[in-house]
C-alpha positions, 0 to 999 in steps of 0.5 A: 300389812301395807300401811295404806291398807290399814283401816284406820283414819290416819296415824293415831295421836297419843291416847286416841285409838286407830279407827275401824272401817275407814280406809287411810288410802281414801281422801276425806271430802269436806263439803262446803255449801258455798262457792270458793272465796269468802268467810265460809270456804276460807275457814273450811280450807284452813280447816282442811289443811290443818286436819290433813296434817294432824290425821295424816290423811288428805282432806280436800274441799269440795264446793257445792254451791246453790240454794243458799247453802241447801244444795251442798248440805243436802249432798252431805246428809246423803253421803255414805256415813263412812267417815270419808265425807264431812260438812262445813256446816253453817247457820243459815242452811242448818237452822233458817233455810228449814223455814224460809224455803221449806220445799227446797229443804230435803234434810232434817238437821237434827236428825240427818247429821252428827255434830263433831264440833264448832270451829269459828264464828263471826258477828254481824254489824248493822251499818249506815250511810255516812250521812245518817243523822244518827250517832247510835242505836237509840238514834236510828230507832228514833229516825226510823220511828220519825219516818212514815216510810222508816229506814231501808236496810239491806242484807245479803237476801230474804231469809239469811241470818243477816236479814233476820237480825234486822227483822229482830231488831225492828221487831224488839224496838218498833223501828220501822225498817224496810228490808232490801234483798241483795242478790250480790252482797258486795254491792251493798257497801257501795250503795251505802256509801253512795246514800242509796241505802240507809242501813245494812247488816253485814258481817264484821269482816266486810265492813271493819275497814270501811267503818274505820276509814270513816266511809260508813257508820257502824251502830251495833254488833251482834256478839255479846262482846265488842268484836276485836275488828271494831272494839268501839262498836257496842254489842246490841245485847247491851241495850235493855230491849236486846238484852242477851241477844247474840246472833252470830254467822257460825261454821262447824264440822258435821258427818252424816248420820249414823257415822261410826261414834269412834270415828266422830270422837277421833276427829272430834279430838283432832278439832279440839287440838286444832282449836287449842292450837295458838297458831291455828287460831292466829290464822282464823283471826287473820281472816276475821274469824273467832275460834269457838270451841264447842263440844258435839252436845253443845252444838246440837244444843245450839242448833236446837235453839236456833231452830226454835228462834228462827222458826218463830221469827219466820213465822211472825214475819211471814217470811218466805225465799221461795 
């Protein structure tokens, strides 16, 4: 039989069986629910390149942006569960959009997807204008309470993980924070440096160089440990009122529900090997991402936990992006 007609996912790694019902001659599509460029697309392209090499089968990225990532996520949910469509899943459309845009979300994360594994994560950071008269989180909270109108804080949009981290900060500390949503997140650092904003919640990768240059201030990161990019900025979780609070932007690999478990195990095995490879880890680190290895069961538990957390935040704040 001609090799290209073998019904396998590619040349099996030692100890991993060849898989049924997956034609090697077909391309695997990795759907990215955001436009090209940016952290999510970068991680997807690194992963697709490495999976192509490891599986012996072409894995191509297909960008399907729109509606905060829900359009591409729904497309993946509706794809045939034959192993030829994967999703680069992201925290916002998976665990936040079902609550802030419920009428636009026509999928259920825990029902419609089969988890394969986590790939990478990225902490958020609370930053401020350079002349803000505060030097740490305690100072930011106190300053906000001293002003009747409070302090403004910007994010990349209503109902994003960046917005909700700011809402959680306000709720737990009693800080007075007024959210300013931006449609173009790249404009936020400019307005922050110009003093048109007090604070912003952004990813570490988009703020690290500005913080190091002293053009903006950084007060906290959302990870449990300091970020390698901003090692001197303390984790918010170290403050008593935020103990144990971790909120990360994450990227994980999913397949449509009902995909053959043998196919899922094979891809998960290659993903584990990929994340254990130091050269791949260095490539992630070079773009500011932290490798974050999680089993399918651990990924499911994370999604379930974040769904519960964000549902409560959205309900208490009556947050809607529709």
